[in-house]
N, C-alpha and C positions, 0 to 999 in steps of 0.2 A: 646770408651770405655778403660780405663785405661790398663797399662802393670799389675799394681798389680791386677786389676780385671781377667783378662787374666788368670793369672797365679794362682790365687784362683780358678778359676771355673775349668782349666784343673786339678789341684791337686785333688779336691772335685771329680770332673769326674772318676778318675783310682780308687777311694775308691767304689763308688757306682757301678762302672763295676766289681770291682772284686768281691765285694760280691753278685751280682746279677749273675755273669756268676757262681760262686758256687752254689748257688740256683737252679738256672736251669738246671746246668748239675747233681744237686744230690748230690754234694760233701759237705753235711751240718756238716760233723765231718772231723776236718783237724787235722794233727799234726803240733805243732808249738816249738819241740825241737826234736833234732836230738841224744839224748841220748838212748842209747838201752834201749828197754821195755817201752817207754815213751807213755804214754796213748792219743789219741785224744781226742781234746775239740770239742764242738758245736759252730757253728757260733755265737750263743747266748753270749757264754762265753768269746768269742772275743770282742764282740760288745757292750753288757751291761754294764760292769764294768768301762772300759774306758768312755765310753758317760756319766754315772752317775757324775764320777769325773769331767768332763770337765762341765755339767751344774750346779753343786755346786759351782764350783772354779768361774763361771760365777756369781752366786749368792753372792759369799762373795768376795769382793772386798779389797783387800789391804788398812789397815787404813793411811798408808803412802805410796805414789805414788813409785812404782818399779823405782830402777834406768835404764836409756836407754844408757849405755856404747857405747863407740865408736860414739856418737852421734858427737864428735868434731873432728874426725878422717878424713885426706884428703883423698877426692874420690879417687884419683888415686893408694895411699896405700891400700884403703879399698878393690877395687877390684884387688889388686893383692894378697891379704889375702884370699880373697874369693874365688879365682880361683886356688890357691894352695890348700886349703882346699877340694873343690869341687875337684880336681884329687885327692886326697888321698882318698875320700870316693868311689870314681869310681874304684881305682886302686887296695884297700884292698879285695874287695869280689873276684876280679878277682886272686889275689896272694894267697886266699885260696882254690880256685879251684885248684893251683897247687899245694901247699905245704899240703892241707888236713887240718884235724884238730888234728891231733896229737900235738906233742911235737913243732913244728917248727910254729903252729899257735899263741900261744901267743908270740914269739919273731916277727912273722911278724906285729902282730897287733901293739904291743908295738914300732915296728919300723917305721910303715907308718901313724898310727895314733897319736904318740906323738911324737918321735925323728923328724919325716919329719917336721910338722907344728911349731915346736919350733926352729928347724934351718932356716927354710923359716921366720919366724916371724923376726929372728935376721938379717937375710941378707934383708928382705924387708926394715925394720923399718931404717936401717945403722945409722945415727946420730940423729933421730926423736926421737920425747917421746915414752915412752913405754905404750901401749893399753892395759887395763884391761878390757875384756869384760866378765868376772866373778866377779861382785861385791860383797862384802860383803852383807851378807843378812839383810834386813831392816825388816822382816816382818818375823813370826814364826808361829802366832794362826791360820791365815787368811786359809794356806791352809789346815790346818788339817780337815775340816769337808769332803774336796774332796779326801783326802788320806785315811781317816776312811771308807768311803763309797767305795771306791775301792777295799780296805784290805777286808772288810766284802764281797762284791759280788766275791770278785777273788779268794779269799783262804778259806772262811769259809762257804759260803752257798753253795746250791746245785750245783749252776754252776763251782763250783771249782773243777778240775778234780783229779781223786783219784792218789795218789804215787803209783805207778806200775813197776817205772824201777828198774833194777838191779843197787845194790848200792855196791861198790868197799871196800876194808878194811878199817878201821877207820882212818889209818895214810894216805893213799890214798886220802879217800874224805877230809880229813882236809887239806892237800896240796892242791887240785883240789880246794875246795872252797876257799881256799885264793886267789888261782892264778883269780879266776873267780871273788871274789871279788876286787881285782884291776884292773884286765885287762877290765871286763866288767862294772860291777855296777859304778866302779869311772871312767874309761878311756872313756867308750862309752857316759857316759852323759857329761861328760867336751867336748868330741871331739864332737858330735853330736848336742848337745844343747848349752854349755855353747861357744863354739868356733864359728861351722860353722852356728846354727840357729841366734845367734845374729848379724852376719854379713850378713846374708841373709836377716834379718829383717832392719837392716839398710840401705841396698841397694833397696830392693823391697817392704817393708811392714811388717806388722805383720804377717798375714795370709799366705803371699806366702812363707816367712821364716819358719813357723811352719810347712806347708805340704811338702815344698821340703825337709827340712831335715828328716822329719818323712819318705818319701817314700825312699831317700837313708839311713835310718837306716833299713827300710826293705830290702833293696838292699842287705845291707851286709849278709843277712842269704840266700843268692840263693842257697849256699851248702847244704842245707836241700833239695832242690830238687830233686827228681828222675828224670833221664836223659828220661824215658818214659811219664811223666805226665808233661812237663814243662808248659804248661798253668796254670793247676791245681794248681801247688807248686807256679808259679808266684802270682797268684790271692790268694793263701793260706798265702804267707807270706806278702802282703798288707793286708791281712785282720785280721791278727794276729800280728806279729812285728810292721808290718805300723800302725795299729789305738792306739797300745802303744805307739808307739815314738810321735802319734798324740796328747794324753794324755801328756805325758811327755813335749812335746815342747808347749802346752796351759800352763803347771804349769810354765814352764819356762818363759816366755812372760808376765804370768799375775803376778808372784811374786817375780820372780828372786832370788830363794831362793835354789842354787844347791846341798844344802844337802838334801832338800826336796824328789827330784826327784833321788837321789842317794839312798835314804831310799828305795826307792819303788822298784827301780830295783834290791836292795840287796835281798829285799823279793821274786823279782820272781825267782831269780838265785840260790839262795840256798836252798837247799833242806832239812837243818837244819830246818828252818821254816816251812816245809809240816810236818816234824817228831814230831814237837811239839804241831800242832793242831789238 
């Protein structure tokens, strides 16, 4: 059995075990947001929209073969860049446990997920050519059925959780939304999909790259976990954020259109979308 098959099997097993443990322990409604007053969501709400998007993306291939960036990157350089990003992906959630989710949270995110990788890429590259892991999109229409299916199921259908969280004053909400747009919707997709997943794909294969990056994306949300329910918390972030990351990763691997997955992330994070629906 190849290394790629083993990694794929282990990654899928983590998702299966997470959902199975939540069902067997009766935790079929979980919280996927740390915002005050945020309501819980059912496991169906975390499962159906992403899987529907993945199935539709599988059925609608891109008319133009998507680019495979980093294919010609030297193996040693690719390995160093991959380990750099893996280290940042592990260090960031640990840093959040220390600084919390207050004013230092976006500073830590920008420093660890943006500044450190960019400086690291520059140091590793030395006099070598620049590597563009996020190519210009070559397809726009093919991802739309998957995006529309996800939106209708996740935001409009009965699976969509009601907006129950307490909202701050309009100015604070606008500033917070802008920060979220830049540091979550944009930065997280660039880091976890554009930079990390693309390199993992180049080293280990498409599905190992998708699964590993989605689980690391779930790991970023461990600050949501209550200390008295660590097991349920870990399973919940895999079921919610992990499967969302799996969908985003598949769309990235399938179409290589960074703007599509950023748009989906914007819809997830911005409360204005819920207010308009």
